C-alpha positions in Angstrom: 1.3 35.3 -46.9 -2.5 34.7 -47.4 -2.1 31.2 -45.8 -0.6 32.8 -42.6 -3.6 34.9 -41.7 -6.0 32.0 -40.9 -3.2 30.3 -39.0 -2.5 33.4 -37.0 -6.2 33.8 -36.2 -6.4 30.2 -35.1 -3.3 30.5 -33.0 -4.8 33.6 -31.3 -8.1 31.9 -30.6 -6.4 28.7 -29.3 -4.2 30.7 -26.9 -7.1 32.8 -25.7 -9.2 29.8 -25.0 -6.3 28.0 -23.3 -5.6 30.9 -20.9 -9.3 31.4 -20.1 -10.0 27.8 -19.5 -6.9 27.4 -17.3 -7.9 30.4 -15.2 -11.5 29.1 -14.8 -10.3 25.7 -13.8 -7.9 27.0 -11.2 -10.6 29.3 -9.8 -12.8 26.2 -9.4 -10.0 24.1 -8.0 -8.9 26.5 -5.3 -12.3 27.1 -3.8 -12.1 26.3 0.0 -15.0 24.0 0.1 -13.7 22.0 -2.9 -10.1 22.1 -1.8 -11.0 20.4 1.5 -12.8 17.6 -0.3 -10.0 17.1 -2.7 -7.4 16.8 0.0 -9.4 14.4 2.1 -8.0 10.9 2.1 -10.2 8.0 1.2 -11.3 5.5 3.9 -9.3 2.8 2.3 -6.1 4.8 2.6 -6.8 5.6 6.2 -7.5 2.0 7.1 -4.5 0.7 5.1 -2.2 3.2 6.9 -3.4 1.9 10.3 -2.7 -1.7 9.2 0.8 -0.9 7.9 1.6 1.0 11.1 0.4 -2.0 13.2 2.5 -4.4 11.1 5.6 -2.1 11.5 5.1 -2.3 15.3 4.9 -6.1 15.1 8.0 -6.3 13.0 9.9 -3.9 15.3 8.9 -6.2 18.3 10.2 -9.2 16.3 13.4 -7.4 15.6 13.9 -6.8 19.3 13.6 -10.5 19.9 16.1 -11.2 17.1 18.6 -8.7 18.5 18.1 -10.2 22.0 18.8 -13.7 20.7 21.8 -12.5 18.7 23.4 -10.7 21.6 22.6 -13.2 24.3 25.5 -15.2 25.8 24.0 -18.6 24.8 23.1 -17.8 21.1 23.8 -21.3 19.9 21.3 -22.9 22.2 18.3 -24.6 20.5 16.0 -23.5 23.3 16.8 -19.8 22.5 16.1 -20.5 18.9 12.7 -22.0 19.7 12.0 -19.2 22.1 12.8 -16.7 19.4 10.6 -18.4 16.8 7.8 -18.6 19.3 8.0 -15.0 20.3 8.4 -13.6 16.8 5.5 -15.7 15.5 3.2 -14.5 18.3 4.3 -10.9 17.7 3.2 -11.2 14.0 0.1 -13.3 14.7 -1.0 -10.8 17.3 -1.0 -8.2 14.6 -2.9 -10.4 12.2 -5.4 -11.8 14.7 -5.4 -9.8 17.9 -6.2 -11.8 21.0 -9.3 -10.8 22.9 -8.6 -8.8 26.1 
């Protein structure tokens, strides 16, 4: 029984500290000026998203060429295969190294 008193006091102190610390941290976290800064995306994430969106557009364009070739009436022609490879490669290269306008 004597051993339980220090443990109960320690438990009470730990719980009290935990609750107060959590409350203070949440108050600091949800301040409007801090919240805006925490939700802001890094410059790397913004630039990476633009790169990925551009690559998706290039791949969608390449997919259009593939579907055109697949559904064309002369799908077995080598000239269509060369045309398809040419168009798809330029669609992807245009994404990687845009041509000057």
